[in-house]
VOPAMI-522618 format. One record per residue (C-alpha): residue number from 0; residue in three letters; x, y, z. Coordinates in Angstrom, 2 decimals. Example, Ala and Ser with C-alpha at 12.3 -4.5 7.8 and 13.67 -1.06 7.14 Angstrom:
2
- 0_ALA_12.30_-4.50_7.80
- 1_SER_13.67_-1.06_7.14
***
This chain:
540
- 0_MET_0.04_0.00_-0.01
- 1_VAL_1.14_3.65_-0.64
- 2_ASP_0.86_5.76_2.46
- 3_THR_-0.88_9.14_2.16
- 4_SER_2.24_11.35_2.27
- 5_ARG_3.90_9.18_-0.38
- 6_ARG_0.82_9.08_-2.50
- 7_ASN_0.40_12.93_-2.31
- 8_SER_3.96_13.25_-3.27
- 9_ILE_3.37_10.96_-6.37
- 10_LYS_0.25_12.83_-7.30
- 11_TRP_2.20_16.14_-7.11
- 12_MET_4.85_14.70_-9.46
- 13_LEU_2.30_13.41_-11.84
- 14_THR_0.50_16.65_-11.85
- 15_SER_3.71_18.66_-12.49
- 16_ALA_4.61_16.27_-15.30
- 17_ALA_1.26_16.70_-16.90
- 18_ALA_1.56_20.41_-16.61
- 19_ALA_4.85_20.34_-18.61
- 20_PRO_4.52_21.27_-22.35
- 21_LEU_3.66_18.23_-24.44
- 22_ALA_6.56_18.76_-26.76
- 23_LEU_9.06_18.76_-23.84
- 24_ARG_7.48_15.42_-22.58
- 25_ALA_7.66_13.97_-25.95
- 26_THR_11.29_14.77_-26.42
- 27_THR_12.14_13.17_-23.06
- 28_ASP_10.17_10.02_-24.00
- 29_THR_11.98_9.87_-27.32
- 30_ARG_15.40_9.88_-25.81
- 31_CYS_14.29_7.10_-23.57
- 32_ILE_13.10_4.72_-26.28
- 33_ASP_15.28_5.68_-29.28
- 34_HIS_17.28_2.34_-29.33
- 35_ARG_13.80_0.44_-29.36
- 36_LEU_12.35_2.52_-32.19
- 37_GLN_15.21_1.33_-34.27
- 38_SER_14.48_-2.38_-33.47
- 39_PRO_12.97_-4.59_-36.25
- 40_ALA_9.17_-4.41_-36.56
- 41_TRP_6.96_-7.01_-35.26
- 42_GLY_4.60_-9.05_-37.54
- 43_HIS_0.93_-7.80_-37.98
- 44_GLY_-1.83_-9.85_-36.73
- 45_THR_-5.57_-9.29_-36.65
- 46_GLU_-6.35_-5.69_-36.39
- 47_GLY_-2.69_-4.75_-36.71
- 48_GLN_-1.93_-6.34_-33.36
- 49_ARG_1.73_-7.02_-33.02
- 50_LYS_2.71_-10.61_-33.70
- 51_ALA_5.76_-12.54_-32.70
- 52_ASP_6.00_-14.73_-35.86
- 53_LEU_7.59_-12.72_-38.61
- 54_GLY_6.51_-15.09_-41.21
- 55_ASN_10.18_-15.90_-42.51
- 56_GLY_11.22_-18.47_-39.98
- 57_THR_12.06_-16.05_-37.23
- 58_TYR_10.11_-14.51_-34.31
- 59_LEU_10.49_-11.30_-32.23
- 60_ASN_9.55_-11.31_-28.57
- 61_PRO_7.04_-11.11_-26.90
- 62_ILE_5.33_-14.36_-27.78
- 63_VAL_2.23_-13.23_-25.79
- 64_THR_1.82_-9.43_-25.52
- 65_GLY_0.40_-7.50_-22.75
- 66_ASP_-0.23_-8.46_-19.10
- 67_HIS_0.68_-12.21_-19.04
- 68_PRO_2.97_-12.65_-16.14
- 69_ASP_4.46_-15.78_-14.41
- 70_PRO_3.95_-18.19_-17.40
- 71_THR_3.50_-21.90_-16.58
- 72_ILE_3.87_-24.12_-19.68
- 73_LEU_2.93_-27.77_-20.29
- 74_LYS_3.94_-29.89_-23.17
- 75_ASP_1.29_-32.55_-23.86
- 76_GLY_2.23_-34.62_-26.94
- 77_ASP_2.43_-32.33_-29.96
- 78_ASP_0.45_-29.65_-28.09
- 79_TYR_1.57_-26.90_-25.67
- 80_TYR_-0.61_-25.27_-23.07
- 81_MET_0.12_-22.11_-20.87
- 82_THR_-1.54_-19.99_-18.35
- 83_PHE_-0.53_-17.02_-16.23
- 84_SER_-1.31_-15.13_-12.97
- 85_SER_-4.71_-13.85_-13.42
- 86_LEU_-4.46_-11.58_-10.33
- 87_PHE_-7.98_-9.76_-9.94
- 88_ALA_-9.47_-10.88_-13.28
- 89_TYR_-12.48_-13.12_-13.06
- 90_PRO_-13.22_-15.39_-14.85
- 91_GLY_-9.50_-16.11_-14.56
- 92_LEU_-6.71_-18.54_-15.52
- 93_ILE_-7.11_-18.51_-19.19
- 94_ILE_-5.61_-21.56_-20.91
- 95_TRP_-3.61_-20.79_-24.11
- 96_HIS_-2.74_-23.24_-26.74
- 97_SER_0.08_-23.56_-29.28
- 98_THR_1.80_-26.15_-31.44
- 99_ASP_5.04_-24.16_-32.17
- 100_LEU_5.64_-22.16_-29.03
- 101_VAL_5.39_-18.81_-30.89
- 102_ASN_1.86_-18.52_-32.07
- 103_TRP_-0.72_-18.76_-29.17
- 104_THR_-4.50_-18.64_-28.91
- 105_PRO_-6.80_-18.55_-25.84
- 106_LEU_-9.01_-21.52_-25.22
- 107_GLY_-10.93_-20.37_-22.10
- 108_PRO_-10.82_-19.70_-18.45
- 109_ALA_-10.18_-22.57_-15.91
- 110_LEU_-11.19_-20.68_-12.71
- 111_HIS_-14.70_-19.27_-12.19
- 112_LYS_-14.88_-18.94_-8.39
- 113_GLN_-13.77_-15.69_-6.83
- 114_LEU_-10.77_-16.32_-4.60
- 115_GLY_-9.15_-12.79_-4.59
- 116_SER_-5.90_-12.16_-6.36
- 117_ILE_-4.36_-15.13_-8.15
- 118_TRP_-0.59_-15.12_-8.28
- 119_ALA_1.92_-17.52_-10.01
- 120_VAL_0.38_-20.94_-10.67
- 121_ASP_1.70_-24.30_-11.95
- 122_LEU_-0.03_-26.20_-14.66
- 123_CYS_0.81_-29.83_-14.87
- 124_LYS_-0.42_-33.33_-15.99
- 125_HIS_-0.32_-36.51_-14.01
- 126_GLY_-1.53_-39.61_-15.47
- 127_ASN_-4.57_-38.58_-17.61
- 128_ARG_-5.61_-35.59_-15.40
- 129_TYR_-4.68_-31.98_-15.60
- 130_PHE_-4.04_-29.87_-12.54
- 131_ILE_-3.53_-26.23_-11.82
- 132_TYR_-1.98_-25.38_-8.38
- 133_LEU_-2.58_-21.72_-7.53
- 134_PRO_-2.11_-19.40_-4.68
- 135_ALA_-4.96_-17.31_-3.51
- 136_ASN_-5.91_-14.87_-0.70
- 137_PRO_-9.67_-15.17_-0.32
- 138_GLY_-11.16_-12.19_1.35
- 139_GLY_-7.64_-10.87_2.25
- 140_LYS_-7.50_-13.47_5.10
- 141_GLY_-4.21_-14.94_4.17
- 142_TRP_-2.60_-16.86_1.26
- 143_SER_-3.00_-20.54_0.81
- 144_ILE_-2.31_-23.09_-2.01
- 145_PHE_-5.40_-24.42_-3.85
- 146_VAL_-5.88_-26.88_-6.62
- 147_ILE_-8.26_-27.38_-9.56
- 148_TRP_-8.38_-30.30_-11.95
- 149_ALA_-9.86_-31.45_-15.18
- 150_ASP_-9.93_-34.62_-17.30
- 151_ARG_-9.70_-32.36_-20.48
- 152_ILE_-7.65_-29.34_-20.79
- 153_GLU_-10.62_-27.63_-22.11
- 154_GLY_-12.56_-28.36_-18.93
- 155_PRO_-14.76_-28.44_-17.21
- 156_TRP_-12.46_-27.71_-14.26
- 157_SER_-13.25_-28.61_-10.72
- 158_GLU_-14.18_-26.22_-8.02
- 159_PRO_-10.97_-25.02_-6.11
- 160_ILE_-9.79_-27.33_-3.11
- 161_ASP_-7.83_-25.63_-0.38
- 162_LEU_-4.77_-27.57_0.42
- 163_LYS_-4.26_-25.43_3.55
- 164_ILE_-0.58_-24.75_2.72
- 165_SER_-0.86_-21.39_4.51
- 166_GLY_1.35_-18.25_3.88
- 167_CYS_2.83_-19.72_0.72
- 168_ILE_2.85_-18.59_-2.99
- 169_ASP_4.27_-19.89_-6.35
- 170_PRO_3.70_-23.69_-6.30
- 171_GLY_5.86_-25.86_-8.60
- 172_HIS_4.70_-29.57_-8.93
- 173_ILE_7.04_-32.41_-9.44
- 174_VAL_7.27_-36.34_-9.09
- 175_GLY_10.13_-37.58_-7.17
- 176_GLU_12.34_-40.64_-7.77
- 177_ASP_10.13_-42.25_-5.13
- 178_GLY_7.12_-41.86_-7.29
- 179_LYS_5.56_-39.38_-4.80
- 180_ARG_4.13_-36.02_-5.70
- 181_TYR_5.54_-32.88_-4.25
- 182_LEU_4.91_-29.05_-4.38
- 183_PHE_7.72_-26.62_-3.90
- 184_VAL_6.88_-23.12_-2.94
- 185_ASN_8.55_-19.75_-2.29
- 186_GLY_11.29_-19.99_0.15
- 187_ILE_12.34_-22.55_-1.29
- 188_ARG_10.28_-25.18_0.72
- 189_ARG_8.69_-28.43_-0.13
- 190_ILE_5.65_-30.43_0.86
- 191_ARG_4.42_-34.06_-0.15
- 192_LEU_1.08_-34.48_-1.72
- 193_THR_-1.23_-37.46_-1.65
- 194_ASP_-1.19_-39.70_-4.72
- 195_ASP_-4.28_-38.06_-6.30
- 196_GLY_-2.64_-34.66_-5.83
- 197_LEU_-5.69_-33.09_-3.93
- 198_ALA_-4.33_-33.02_-0.34
- 199_THR_-1.05_-32.77_1.48
- 200_ASP_0.75_-35.71_3.00
- 201_GLY_3.27_-34.25_5.22
- 202_SER_4.42_-30.92_6.46
- 203_LEU_6.16_-27.93_4.91
- 204_GLU_10.03_-28.19_5.13
- 205_PRO_13.08_-26.34_3.79
- 206_ALA_14.21_-27.79_0.48
- 207_TYR_17.00_-25.61_-0.98
- 208_SER_19.03_-22.50_0.08
- 209_PRO_19.30_-20.55_-3.21
- 210_TRP_22.42_-19.08_-4.77
- 211_ARG_23.07_-15.55_-3.79
- 212_TYR_24.10_-12.90_-6.25
- 213_PRO_26.84_-10.30_-5.33
- 214_ASP_25.79_-7.84_-2.70
- 215_ASP_26.43_-4.72_-4.84
- 216_TRP_24.11_-5.89_-7.54
- 217_VAL_21.06_-3.35_-7.88
- 218_VAL_18.12_-5.61_-7.07
- 219_GLU_14.78_-5.13_-5.41
- 220_ALA_15.01_-7.85_-2.85
- 221_PHE_16.29_-11.44_-2.55
- 222_SER_12.82_-12.86_-2.79
- 223_PRO_13.44_-16.66_-3.84
- 224_GLU_10.34_-17.48_-5.59
- 225_GLY_8.71_-19.21_-8.58
- 226_PRO_10.30_-22.69_-8.17
- 227_LYS_9.86_-24.78_-11.48
- 228_LEU_11.15_-28.36_-11.65
- 229_LEU_11.84_-30.92_-14.35
- 230_ARG_13.56_-34.25_-14.50
- 231_HIS_16.11_-34.57_-17.38
- 232_ASP_18.32_-37.60_-17.85
- 233_ASP_19.61_-38.58_-14.34
- 234_TRP_19.04_-35.16_-12.78
- 235_PHE_16.18_-33.08_-11.18
- 236_TYR_16.60_-29.39_-12.07
- 237_LEU_15.22_-26.56_-9.96
- 238_ILE_14.72_-23.26_-11.69
- 239_THR_14.12_-20.37_-9.32
- 240_ALA_13.62_-16.55_-9.60
- 241_VAL_15.52_-14.27_-7.32
- 242_GLY_16.12_-10.57_-7.09
- 243_GLY_12.44_-9.27_-6.92
- 244_THR_9.85_-9.30_-9.76
- 245_ALA_9.70_-5.50_-10.09
- 246_GLY_11.78_-2.65_-8.58
- 247_PRO_15.00_-1.72_-10.60
- 248_PRO_15.08_-3.25_-14.13
- 249_THR_18.22_-5.14_-13.22
- 250_GLY_16.77_-6.93_-10.21
- 251_HIS_14.86_-10.00_-11.42
- 252_MET_16.87_-13.05_-12.57
- 253_VAL_16.78_-16.83_-13.23
- 254_ILE_19.00_-19.26_-11.35
- 255_ALA_19.21_-23.07_-11.46
- 256_ALA_20.40_-26.00_-9.23
- 257_ARG_20.22_-29.71_-9.69
- 258_SER_20.19_-32.94_-7.54
- 259_LYS_20.02_-36.61_-8.27
- 260_SER_17.29_-36.78_-5.71
- 261_ILE_14.16_-34.57_-5.10
- 262_HIS_15.25_-34.59_-1.47
- 263_GLY_18.64_-32.98_-2.32
- 264_PRO_21.36_-32.14_-1.73
- 265_TRP_21.04_-29.43_-4.48
- 266_GLU_24.11_-27.96_-6.12
- 267_HIS_24.10_-24.40_-7.59
- 268_CYS_24.58_-24.01_-11.32
- 269_PRO_28.17_-22.62_-11.87
- 270_HIS_26.59_-20.34_-14.53
- 271_ASN_24.12_-18.48_-12.36
- 272_PRO_22.36_-16.18_-13.20
- 273_LEU_21.24_-17.78_-16.38
- 274_VAL_19.06_-14.85_-17.38
- 275_ARG_19.29_-11.27_-16.10
- 276_THR_18.79_-7.74_-17.29
- 277_THR_22.10_-6.11_-16.75
- 278_SER_21.35_-2.57_-17.97
- 279_ALA_18.37_-0.20_-18.21
- 280_GLU_19.34_0.20_-21.93
- 281_GLU_18.10_-3.39_-22.74
- 282_PRO_14.68_-3.80_-24.29
- 283_TRP_13.33_-6.10_-21.60
- 284_TRP_13.49_-5.36_-17.92
- 285_SER_13.20_-7.47_-14.78
- 286_ARG_13.46_-10.76_-16.58
- 287_GLY_12.74_-13.92_-14.63
- 288_HIS_10.21_-16.61_-13.44
- 289_ALA_11.27_-19.17_-15.96
- 290_SER_10.29_-22.73_-16.95
- 291_LEU_12.06_-25.02_-19.40
- 292_VAL_10.14_-26.85_-22.00
- 293_GLU_11.17_-29.23_-24.96
- 294_GLY_10.36_-27.91_-28.35
- 295_PRO_8.64_-29.79_-31.31
- 296_ALA_12.01_-31.04_-32.69
- 297_GLY_13.53_-32.04_-29.33
- 298_ASP_15.45_-28.92_-28.71
- 299_TRP_14.87_-26.78_-25.53
- 300_TRP_13.56_-23.39_-24.67
- 301_MET_12.94_-21.16_-21.75
- 302_VAL_9.70_-19.33_-21.19
- 303_TYR_9.77_-16.34_-18.78
- 304_HIS_8.41_-12.74_-18.28
- 305_GLY_9.59_-9.30_-18.40
- 306_TYR_8.70_-5.66_-18.58
- 307_GLU_9.10_-3.87_-21.98
- 308_ASN_11.44_-0.84_-21.51
- 309_GLY_9.39_2.21_-21.65
- 310_PHE_6.08_0.31_-21.37
- 311_ARG_5.73_-0.94_-17.77
- 312_THR_2.00_0.02_-18.34
- 313_LEU_1.60_-3.13_-20.37
- 314_GLY_2.53_-5.42_-17.40
- 315_ARG_4.86_-8.37_-17.56
- 316_GLN_4.81_-9.93_-20.84
- 317_THR_5.83_-13.40_-21.96
- 318_LEU_9.23_-14.09_-23.65
- 319_LEU_10.75_-17.21_-25.29
- 320_GLU_14.50_-17.70_-25.46
- 321_PRO_16.50_-20.81_-26.88
- 322_VAL_18.41_-23.12_-24.49
- 323_GLU_21.24_-25.47_-25.04
- 324_TRP_22.49_-28.28_-22.82
- 325_THR_26.06_-28.25_-22.10
- 326_GLY_28.62_-31.01_-21.84
- 327_ASP_28.65_-30.77_-17.96
- 328_GLY_24.95_-31.54_-17.75
- 329_TRP_23.84_-27.88_-17.20
- 330_PHE_22.12_-25.58_-19.61
- 331_ARG_22.30_-22.09_-20.67
- 332_ALA_20.19_-19.44_-22.41
- 333_THR_21.36_-18.50_-25.85
- 334_GLY_18.90_-15.79_-27.11
- 335_GLY_21.39_-12.90_-26.68
- 336_ASP_19.94_-9.56_-27.71
- 337_LEU_16.16_-10.01_-27.37
- 338_SER_15.53_-6.76_-29.38
- 339_LYS_16.55_-8.91_-32.48
- 340_PRO_14.54_-11.62_-34.27
- 341_LEU_15.43_-15.22_-33.33
- 342_PRO_14.95_-18.56_-35.23
- 343_LYS_11.60_-20.19_-34.53
- 344_PRO_11.51_-23.56_-33.00
- 345_ARG_11.92_-26.36_-35.66
- 346_GLY_9.20_-28.77_-36.37
- 347_GLY_6.15_-27.09_-34.92
- 348_ARG_2.81_-26.61_-36.98
- 349_PRO_1.39_-23.10_-37.47
- 350_THR_-1.06_-22.24_-34.82
- 351_PRO_-3.91_-19.63_-35.06
- 352_THR_-2.82_-16.44_-33.24
- 353_ARG_-4.70_-14.26_-30.90
- 354_ALA_-8.26_-13.36_-32.26
- 355_ALA_-9.65_-9.95_-32.85
- 356_LEU_-10.51_-7.71_-29.87
- 357_SER_-13.25_-5.83_-31.79
- 358_ASP_-16.54_-7.22_-30.33
- 359_ASP_-20.31_-6.81_-31.44
- 360_PHE_-21.12_-8.52_-28.27
- 361_GLY_-22.99_-11.23_-30.15
- 362_THR_-21.14_-13.95_-28.31
- 363_ASN_-19.94_-14.33_-24.80
- 364_LYS_-16.26_-13.38_-24.39
- 365_PHE_-16.01_-13.40_-20.67
- 366_GLY_-12.67_-14.98_-19.63
- 367_ILE_-11.36_-15.01_-23.16
- 368_GLN_-11.29_-11.18_-23.45
- 369_TRP_-13.42_-9.38_-20.91
- 370_CYS_-13.66_-9.66_-17.25
- 371_PHE_-14.82_-7.56_-14.28
- 372_HIS_-11.89_-6.00_-12.17
- 373_ASP_-11.86_-7.42_-8.60
- 374_PRO_-15.38_-8.58_-8.78
- 375_ALA_-17.74_-9.53_-5.93
- 376_PRO_-18.93_-13.06_-5.82
- 377_ASP_-22.16_-12.13_-7.60
- 378_GLU_-20.58_-9.72_-10.04
- 379_MET_-21.57_-11.60_-13.23
- 380_GLN_-25.12_-10.89_-12.37
- 381_ARG_-24.56_-7.32_-13.58
- 382_ALA_-23.94_-8.49_-17.01
- 383_ALA_-26.62_-9.70_-19.60
- 384_TYR_-26.22_-10.18_-23.32
- 385_GLU_-29.05_-8.77_-25.41
- 386_LYS_-29.86_-8.49_-28.99
- 387_GLN_-28.50_-4.94_-29.09
- 388_GLY_-25.29_-5.59_-27.10
- 389_LEU_-24.07_-6.16_-23.53
- 390_ARG_-26.02_-4.60_-20.61
- 391_ILE_-24.09_-3.76_-17.49
- 392_VAL_-26.08_-2.83_-14.33
- 393_ALA_-24.74_0.26_-12.61
- 394_LYS_-22.58_0.00_-9.54
- 395_GLY_-20.89_2.62_-7.38
- 396_SER_-20.56_6.27_-8.03
- 397_SER_-17.48_6.46_-10.04
- 398_PRO_-14.91_4.26_-11.99
- 399_ALA_-13.24_3.65_-8.68
- 400_ASP_-15.99_1.68_-7.04
- 401_SER_-17.83_0.39_-10.12
- 402_SER_-15.70_-2.86_-10.81
- 403_PRO_-15.27_-1.84_-14.58
- 404_LEU_-15.26_-4.27_-17.35
- 405_VAL_-11.69_-4.53_-18.50
- 406_CYS_-9.66_-5.83_-21.47
- 407_THR_-5.93_-6.56_-21.80
- 408_MET_-4.12_-4.66_-24.45
- 409_GLY_-0.61_-5.68_-25.82
- 410_ASP_0.28_-3.04_-28.29
- 411_ARG_2.27_0.09_-27.65
- 412_GLY_-0.30_2.21_-29.37
- 413_TYR_-3.95_1.58_-30.41
- 414_VAL_-7.33_3.22_-30.99
- 415_ALA_-10.48_1.78_-29.31
- 416_GLU_-14.14_2.82_-29.94
- 417_VAL_-17.29_1.91_-28.18
- 418_THR_-21.01_3.01_-28.13
- 419_ILE_-22.73_3.45_-24.83
- 420_ASP_-26.37_3.93_-24.32
- 421_LEU_-27.44_5.32_-20.85
- 422_VAL_-30.56_3.79_-19.25
- 423_GLY_-32.10_5.53_-16.39
- 424_LYS_-29.77_7.64_-14.30
- 425_ALA_-26.67_5.61_-15.23
- 426_GLU_-23.43_7.01_-16.10
- 427_GLY_-20.75_5.25_-18.38
- 428_GLY_-17.50_5.85_-19.95
- 429_LEU_-14.11_4.57_-21.42
- 430_LEU_-11.14_4.18_-19.27
- 431_LEU_-7.50_3.09_-19.02
- 432_PHE_-7.85_1.40_-15.57
- 433_TYR_-5.06_0.07_-13.28
- 434_ASN_-6.81_-0.02_-9.99
- 435_ALA_-9.13_2.13_-7.92
- 436_LYS_-6.33_4.54_-6.96
- 437_ALA_-4.85_4.72_-10.59
- 438_PHE_-6.94_5.43_-13.72
- 439_VAL_-7.85_7.89_-16.33
- 440_GLY_-10.82_8.23_-18.67
- 441_VAL_-13.90_10.04_-19.75
- 442_GLY_-17.54_9.40_-18.72
- 443_PHE_-21.06_10.68_-19.44
- 444_THR_-24.17_11.09_-17.37
- 445_PRO_-27.47_12.26_-18.83
- 446_ASP_-26.46_15.87_-18.00
- 447_TYR_-22.72_16.32_-18.43
- 448_MET_-19.32_14.81_-19.37
- 449_ARG_-16.77_13.89_-16.69
- 450_THR_-13.04_13.70_-17.21
- 451_PHE_-10.85_11.60_-14.97
- 452_GLU_-7.18_11.95_-14.35
- 453_TYR_-5.06_10.81_-11.36
- 454_ALA_-8.13_8.58_-10.30
- 455_ASP_-10.01_11.83_-9.60
- 456_GLU_-12.66_13.80_-11.70
- 457_GLN_-11.06_17.06_-12.94
- 458_LEU_-13.97_19.11_-11.91
- 459_TRP_-12.69_22.19_-13.90
- 460_ALA_-13.12_19.93_-17.00
- 461_ARG_-16.75_19.04_-16.42
- 462_GLN_-18.98_20.13_-19.25
- 463_PRO_-22.81_20.38_-19.44
- 464_MET_-23.80_17.81_-22.12
- 465_HIS_-27.08_16.07_-22.69
- 466_THR_-26.36_12.36_-23.44
- 467_SER_-28.40_9.36_-23.80
- 468_ARG_-26.15_7.60_-26.47
- 469_VAL_-22.55_8.39_-27.12
- 470_ARG_-19.76_6.80_-29.00
- 471_ILE_-16.25_7.30_-27.52
- 472_ARG_-12.93_7.06_-28.87
- 473_LEU_-9.72_6.39_-26.95
- 474_THR_-6.45_6.76_-28.56
- 475_ASN_-3.22_5.63_-26.64
- 476_ASP_-0.18_6.56_-28.74
- 477_ARG_2.77_5.17_-26.63
- 478_ASN_1.39_6.34_-23.43
- 479_VAL_-0.13_9.71_-24.62
- 480_VAL_-3.92_9.37_-24.46
- 481_THR_-6.53_11.36_-26.36
- 482_TYR_-10.30_11.11_-26.13
- 483_HIS_-12.95_11.82_-28.78
- 484_TYR_-16.78_11.58_-28.53
- 485_SER_-19.61_11.58_-30.92
- 486_HIS_-23.33_11.92_-30.51
- 487_ASP_-24.28_11.03_-34.02
- 488_ASP_-22.81_7.40_-34.11
- 489_GLY_-19.39_8.51_-35.36
- 490_LYS_-20.27_10.94_-38.28
- 491_THR_-18.72_13.87_-36.49
- 492_TRP_-16.38_13.90_-33.54
- 493_ALA_-15.30_16.28_-30.81
- 494_ARG_-12.02_16.04_-28.81
- 495_ASN_-12.13_16.08_-25.06
- 496_GLY_-9.95_19.04_-23.91
- 497_LEU_-7.56_17.19_-21.88
- 498_ARG_-4.73_14.96_-23.14
- 499_MET_-2.98_12.71_-20.56
- 500_GLU_0.49_10.95_-20.24
- 501_VAL_0.18_7.58_-18.46
- 502_SER_3.58_5.91_-18.49
- 503_GLY_3.79_6.17_-14.71
- 504_ILE_0.74_4.15_-13.98
- 505_HIS_2.41_0.85_-13.10
- 506_HIS_3.29_-1.47_-10.37
- 507_ASN_6.49_0.44_-9.17
- 508_VAL_4.16_3.30_-8.34
- 509_PHE_0.89_1.85_-7.32
- 510_GLY_1.77_-1.83_-6.41
- 511_GLY_-0.55_-4.84_-7.19
- 512_PHE_1.49_-6.26_-10.09
- 513_LEU_-1.24_-5.18_-12.61
- 514_SER_-1.23_-3.45_-15.95
- 515_LEU_-3.09_-0.52_-17.52
- 516_LYS_-6.03_-2.15_-19.05
- 517_LEU_-8.98_-0.68_-21.23
- 518_GLY_-12.14_-0.43_-19.20
- 519_ILE_-15.79_0.26_-19.60
- 520_TYR_-17.61_1.44_-16.53
- 521_SER_-21.37_1.56_-15.45
- 522_ALA_-22.07_3.68_-12.31
- 523_ASP_-24.86_5.52_-10.37
- 524_GLU_-28.28_4.01_-10.96
- 525_GLY_-29.75_2.01_-13.93
- 526_SER_-27.61_0.35_-16.53
- 527_ILE_-25.62_0.93_-19.75
- 528_LEU_-25.88_-0.96_-23.02
- 529_VAL_-22.42_-1.46_-24.54
- 530_SER_-22.25_-2.07_-28.32
- 531_ASP_-19.91_-2.12_-31.29
- 532_PHE_-16.51_-2.18_-29.59
- 533_ASN_-13.67_-1.68_-32.24
- 534_TYR_-10.00_-2.00_-31.81
- 535_ARG_-7.06_-1.17_-34.04
- 536_ALA_-3.50_-1.22_-33.20
- 537_LEU_-1.30_1.64_-34.22
- 538_GLU_2.08_0.94_-36.20
- 539_ALA_4.51_-0.62_-33.77
***
């Protein structure tokens, strides 16, 4: 949490920055990202969304754009499945599918019950059953590890089962040489599971004392977390994140250890750290939380997350780097400069990529694209699909307490438009939403237009304006945001008088490990009808 004095200081700094001439701010931003603007362009997917696959046998990171942190990956025959921390998004834990490790498409959510914020999970298969081990903090009463399972990856998935492993996060599943199942958690600690994987069979105990980096390295904190394990040849390999997942860009890193037994002793990899951002000039910051996976042709790859230099607002994105096994039985990452294209994994079949974000609300995309931010247990009762669009019952008095409908964006720049009909006394609008303390946007009541910046309405910008139906356009051009609105279904447009710079709305300022998402809110009394959502990425 940010204390009052610090938050006021932050707000003063943001206000001062906003008051600076736009040309001066643009010059500063350009100096920061010159080296990245000279990087090769991404491929263009649906709606111009940036695409890792360049179509010539190479790819350019990230493989999954936008807020997809703490990747956990499963190879299942010729198929690959991945899911991520879903944090406050519900439905959550969307399963993604690929056959080539580069092109990914979402299948659907595995978790429907509200458990609070969901952090780093582990997706695995044991026998013919799929499992997701997940840390959650229901009602803010304390962290525990839960499990859900399914006989088919597409579901249906079970209700969550509380394993009552209190105070722990970041589970990692492995089967030992004794045939027993174990979970490793942050710490790095270990607990045995029952054979069905649905209960514990022992107590939590220390497992490994992680390798420590030199004391003069600039990191956030030691924070040993994210243990991921695999068995390769005669060894168990334990891959761990240390250094803190945010903070300084040089903090987060990937280390490894190995043992002949799941019970240890573990020996540190002599090449630690295997992945680390060493300079703020690099294109990807805070790289860590890695898993190893075998590629379609039998080669090996590392999947992990990182922040994009200059675009922390997008959250932690998913990166893919080649790995080679060395003669001494260790492995090393060989991707080098991730600002340049890399050869794609060999042998994989092309996979459909991420679908269009534009939505006529004719089909239910909850969990695939849309979700309510930090919803109450009965939040989905607010939403109803109708012939004309999606109806959202009003809640709260502003975006801050309205649990807005949100959507993850993965592009540096984009244009989004939506039409909102106001029913009763409702107000509605279009936002860039981080959390209740950090959002910007524009909203309409039946009588006036509201403008939000620094998570507050700017009362000086309020304008009398009769509205029953409005089309709103939000343009985010590399963190500079402009709003337009139309009362004749897009035939003519007016620009909101306030432009905003939002590069500072991210975890290092506001906490929560979230990203800045596009949001639609419905507040006061009545409801809004949302229709004709259109998305278009700007040239990367």
